[in-house]
Structures are given as structure tokens and as C-alpha cells.
One Martini backbone bead per residue (centre of mass of N, CA, C, O) as a GRO file, in nm:
protein
  120
    1MET     BB    1  -1.544   0.270   1.554
    2ALA     BB    2  -1.529   0.522   1.368
    3PHE     BB    3  -1.684   0.805   1.301
    4LEU     BB    4  -1.507   0.861   1.055
    5ILE     BB    5  -1.321   0.847   0.802
    6ALA     BB    6  -1.010   0.803   0.730
    7GLN     BB    7  -0.783   0.977   0.560
    8ARG     BB    8  -0.613   0.743   0.439
    9ALA     BB    9  -0.848   0.582   0.322
   10TYR     BB   10  -0.943   0.807   0.136
   11ILE     BB   11  -0.681   0.833  -0.027
   12LYS     BB   12  -0.650   0.537  -0.120
   13LEU     BB   13  -0.898   0.532  -0.294
   14PHE     BB   14  -0.794   0.744  -0.505
   15LEU     BB   15  -0.528   0.603  -0.579
   16ILE     BB   16  -0.649   0.351  -0.698
   17THR     BB   17  -0.803   0.499  -0.921
   18LYS     BB   18  -0.555   0.623  -1.058
   19VAL     BB   19  -0.428   0.351  -1.132
   20GLU     BB   20  -0.664   0.246  -1.298
   21GLN     BB   21  -0.622   0.515  -1.494
   22GLN     BB   22  -0.323   0.572  -1.538
   23ARG     BB   23  -0.216   0.854  -1.349
   24GLY     BB   24   0.083   0.800  -1.275
   25TYR     BB   25   0.254   0.966  -1.036
   26GLY     BB   26   0.276   1.078  -0.725
   27TYR     BB   27   0.285   1.390  -0.778
   28GLN     BB   28   0.055   1.392  -0.981
   29MET     BB   29  -0.161   1.283  -0.790
   30LEU     BB   30  -0.143   1.506  -0.585
   31ASP     BB   31  -0.227   1.738  -0.774
   32GLN     BB   32  -0.501   1.619  -0.850
   33LEU     BB   33  -0.621   1.610  -0.565
   34LYS     BB   34  -0.600   1.908  -0.500
   35GLU     BB   35  -0.786   1.999  -0.732
   36GLU     BB   36  -1.041   1.822  -0.662
   37PHE     BB   37  -1.061   1.938  -0.346
   38LYS     BB   38  -1.073   2.250  -0.349
   39PRO     BB   39  -1.395   2.302  -0.336
   40PHE     BB   40  -1.377   2.170  -0.018
   41GLY     BB   41  -1.114   2.268   0.147
   42TYR     BB   42  -0.904   2.035   0.063
   43VAL     BB   43  -0.563   1.933   0.154
   44PRO     BB   44  -0.363   1.694   0.085
   45PRO     BB   45  -0.110   1.566   0.237
   46GLN     BB   46   0.184   1.466   0.122
   47SER     BB   47   0.253   1.261   0.345
   48GLU     BB   48  -0.016   1.096   0.317
   49VAL     BB   49   0.011   1.009   0.026
   50TYR     BB   50   0.283   0.855   0.060
   51ARG     BB   51   0.191   0.667   0.285
   52ALA     BB   52  -0.033   0.533   0.121
   53LEU     BB   53   0.147   0.421  -0.101
   54HIS     BB   54   0.330   0.254   0.086
   55GLU     BB   55   0.105   0.074   0.198
   56LEU     BB   56   0.018  -0.047  -0.076
   57VAL     BB   57   0.290  -0.183  -0.112
   58GLN     BB   58   0.305  -0.347   0.158
   59GLU     BB   59   0.015  -0.493   0.085
   60GLY     BB   60   0.037  -0.579  -0.235
   61VAL     BB   61  -0.106  -0.383  -0.447
   62LEU     BB   62   0.162  -0.234  -0.515
   63TYR     BB   63   0.415  -0.114  -0.742
   64ARG     BB   64   0.740   0.004  -0.822
   65THR     BB   65   0.865   0.227  -1.081
   66LYS     BB   66   1.128   0.349  -1.271
   67GLN     BB   67   1.150   0.664  -1.462
   68LEU     BB   68   1.183   0.874  -1.702
   69LYS     BB   69   1.007   1.156  -1.767
   70GLY     BB   70   1.104   1.178  -2.039
   71VAL     BB   71   1.183   1.084  -2.372
   72ASP     BB   72   1.489   1.186  -2.351
   73PRO     BB   73   1.765   1.053  -2.186
   74SER     BB   74   1.984   1.277  -2.276
   75VAL     BB   75   1.801   1.517  -2.125
   76ASP     BB   76   1.624   1.346  -1.922
   77PHE     BB   77   1.686   1.295  -1.557
   78GLN     BB   78   1.416   1.260  -1.431
   79GLU     BB   79   1.281   1.068  -1.184
   80ILE     BB   80   1.010   0.840  -1.161
   81VAL     BB   81   0.729   0.698  -0.981
   82LEU     BB   82   0.550   0.422  -1.056
   83TYR     BB   83   0.219   0.283  -1.024
   84GLN     BB   84   0.120  -0.063  -0.982
   85PHE     BB   85  -0.016  -0.358  -1.006
   86THR     BB   86  -0.008  -0.645  -0.877
   87ASP     BB   87  -0.032  -0.959  -0.845
   88GLY     BB   88  -0.354  -0.934  -0.708
   89GLY     BB   89  -0.395  -0.623  -0.647
   90TYR     BB   90  -0.667  -0.564  -0.780
   91GLU     BB   91  -0.833  -0.742  -0.589
   92LYS     BB   92  -0.753  -0.595  -0.330
   93ALA     BB   93  -0.862  -0.319  -0.420
   94LYS     BB   94  -1.158  -0.402  -0.449
   95ARG     BB   95  -1.197  -0.482  -0.153
   96TYR     BB   96  -1.124  -0.210  -0.033
   97LYS     BB   97  -1.342  -0.041  -0.178
   98LYS     BB   98  -1.580  -0.192  -0.051
   99GLN     BB   99  -1.517  -0.120   0.241
  100VAL     BB  100  -1.520   0.192   0.205
  101LYS     BB  101  -1.809   0.214   0.105
  102ALA     BB  102  -1.940   0.135   0.373
  103ASP     BB  103  -1.818   0.374   0.531
  104LEU     BB  104  -1.935   0.601   0.356
  105ASP     BB  105  -2.233   0.535   0.396
  106ARG     BB  106  -2.228   0.583   0.703
  107CYS     BB  107  -2.129   0.880   0.689
  108ILE     BB  108  -2.356   0.993   0.522
  109GLY     BB  109  -2.575   0.929   0.728
  110LEU     BB  110  -2.463   1.105   0.957
  111LEU     BB  111  -2.463   1.375   0.797
  112GLN     BB  112  -2.762   1.379   0.721
  113LYS     BB  113  -2.871   1.376   1.006
  114ALA     BB  114  -2.743   1.639   1.099
  115ALA     BB  115  -2.878   1.819   0.885
  116THR     BB  116  -3.176   1.744   0.940
  117ASP     BB  117  -3.192   1.782   1.260
  118ASN     BB  118  -3.040   2.092   1.260
  119TYR     BB  119  -3.155   2.226   0.950
  120ALA     BB  120  -3.488   2.207   0.907
   0.00000   0.00000   0.00000
């Protein structure tokens, strides 16, 4: 068992939640995560965010669709990749989140013990 939760598992947890909230495409999710984690001094690496998305696709949790970014296809040519749950993917995502929750609870306990024992 790992000491603390793996970075990719941590990122996948947030990506699943973003897809649940229908929060857009890969780069948009990356920007949102960077902004949300900024107060904690953590910047999720772009490569890890995209690796996590690719793993979720390979695991059958998500699928990718391409769409033009803008409203008018005659003007807007930039394609974006949207991520959505596959058939059965939402159930897989819920199981994954439950597993990660158990890991997070264990990590929180370890960190609280360190803070209490060493800084009380």
C-alpha cells in the first residue's frame, strides 16, 4: 500500500467530478484544476491530467467526442475534445470514487497523526 494517495488517482477523482458536473473539455478542466489547487501551492501537471483522462477512456469510464469550440462553424475552426461517461461508465466512476475515498480517509488520518504528534 502506498504511503499517501498517488497523484494520478487524486487527479482522476477530480476529473470524474468535472465530467459529472459537465464541466467541459480537457484543457478547460486543466485550467479549473490549476485555479482550484492554487491556494494549496499545487499545480497539476498538464501531462498527468491528460494521462489520467486517457486512462479513464482506456478503462471504459469515459469516451471522447470532438466538437468545434465556437457556436458558428463557418468562423470557429478550433476543435475540442469533450469527455462523457460511457454506458456503464458512471457506475465504474462511482466505484472508483468510493475506493479513492477510503484511501483519502487513510491519508487524512496519517496527516492528522503527524500534525498532532509533532506539533501539539
